C-alpha positions in Angstrom: 70.2 -175.0 -27.8 69.1 -171.8 -26.3 67.1 -170.5 -29.3 65.1 -173.8 -29.4 64.3 -173.4 -25.7 63.2 -169.8 -26.2 61.0 -170.7 -29.1 59.4 -173.6 -27.3 58.8 -171.7 -24.1 57.3 -168.7 -25.9 55.1 -170.9 -28.1 53.8 -172.7 -25.0 53.3 -169.5 -23.2 51.3 -168.0 -26.1 49.1 -171.1 -26.1 48.3 -171.1 -22.3 48.1 -167.3 -21.7 44.7 -165.6 -22.0 44.2 -163.7 -25.2 43.5 -160.5 -23.2 46.8 -158.8 -22.3 48.8 -161.6 -23.9 51.6 -159.2 -24.7 51.9 -158.3 -21.0 52.2 -162.0 -20.1 54.9 -162.4 -22.7 56.8 -159.3 -21.6 56.7 -160.3 -17.9 57.8 -163.8 -18.7 60.7 -162.5 -20.7 61.7 -159.9 -18.1 61.6 -162.4 -15.2 63.4 -165.3 -16.9 66.1 -163.1 -18.4 66.8 -160.9 -15.3 66.6 -163.7 -12.7 68.0 -166.4 -14.9 71.0 -164.5 -16.1 71.8 -162.7 -12.9 71.5 -165.9 -10.9 73.7 -167.8 -13.3 76.4 -165.2 -13.3 76.5 -165.0 -9.5 76.5 -168.8 -9.0 79.2 -169.3 -11.7 81.4 -166.7 -10.1 81.0 -168.3 -6.7 81.7 -171.8 -8.2 84.8 -170.6 -9.9 86.1 -169.0 -6.7 85.5 -172.2 -4.7 87.1 -174.6 -7.2 90.2 -172.5 -8.1 92.4 -173.8 -5.3 91.3 -177.4 -5.9 92.0 -177.2 -9.7 95.4 -175.6 -9.1 96.4 -178.4 -6.8 95.3 -181.2 -9.2 97.8 -180.4 -12.0 95.8 -182.5 -14.6 96.0 -182.1 -18.3 93.6 -183.3 -21.0 94.9 -183.8 -24.6 98.1 -182.0 -23.6 96.3 -178.9 -22.3 96.2 -178.1 -18.6 92.7 -178.4 -17.1 91.5 -175.1 -15.6 88.5 -173.9 -13.7 86.6 -172.9 -16.8 86.8 -176.4 -18.2 85.3 -177.7 -15.0 82.6 -174.9 -15.1 81.5 -175.9 -18.7 81.6 -179.6 -17.8 79.4 -179.1 -14.8 77.1 -176.8 -16.8 76.7 -179.3 -19.6 76.0 -182.1 -17.1 73.3 -180.1 -15.3 71.6 -179.2 -18.6 71.6 -182.9 -19.6 70.2 -183.8 -16.2 67.4 -181.3 -16.5 66.7 -182.6 -20.0 66.4 -186.2 -18.7 64.3 -185.3 -15.7 61.9 -182.7 -17.0 61.5 -183.3 -20.8 59.4 -186.5 -20.4 57.0 -184.5 -18.2 56.3 -181.9 -20.8 53.6 -182.6 -23.3 51.9 -180.6 -26.0 48.9 -182.2 -27.6 49.0 -179.7 -30.6 52.7 -180.4 -31.3 53.8 -181.9 -34.6 56.1 -184.9 -34.7 59.7 -184.3 -35.9 59.0 -186.5 -39.0 56.0 -184.3 -40.0 58.1 -181.1 -39.5 61.0 -182.4 -41.6 58.6 -183.5 -44.3 57.0 -180.1 -44.5 60.4 -178.5 -44.7 62.0 -180.7 -47.3 58.9 -181.7 -49.3 56.8 -178.5 -49.5 53.4 -178.9 -51.1 53.1 -176.4 -53.9 49.7 -175.8 -55.3 49.3 -174.0 -58.6 45.9 -172.5 -59.3 44.3 -173.7 -62.4 43.7 -171.2 -65.2 40.3 -171.6 -66.9 
């Protein structure tokens, strides 16, 4: 999922950034999103794991015969938050130059090959 997000955000950034110094815009975008996004996620995940460890230990719950631990809860919450963001923000994003999924799949699986005529 992350590669698709990266591709979409860089494509959109290339379209909306001015042609002069476009590489600087892309570099700054990459720097800020990677440093802030990754650093913040690591710190918040660590704080979350520290807070829920006592609660999970006291639950003593197992799923499919495997005991539930704090990492299961972390991945569950992370997935739910990603899904929530998808539902809330995706309908608000539009790209008038975007192709439909059907058009994209047709171009992948039915390539148009043109052969030059020899006279």
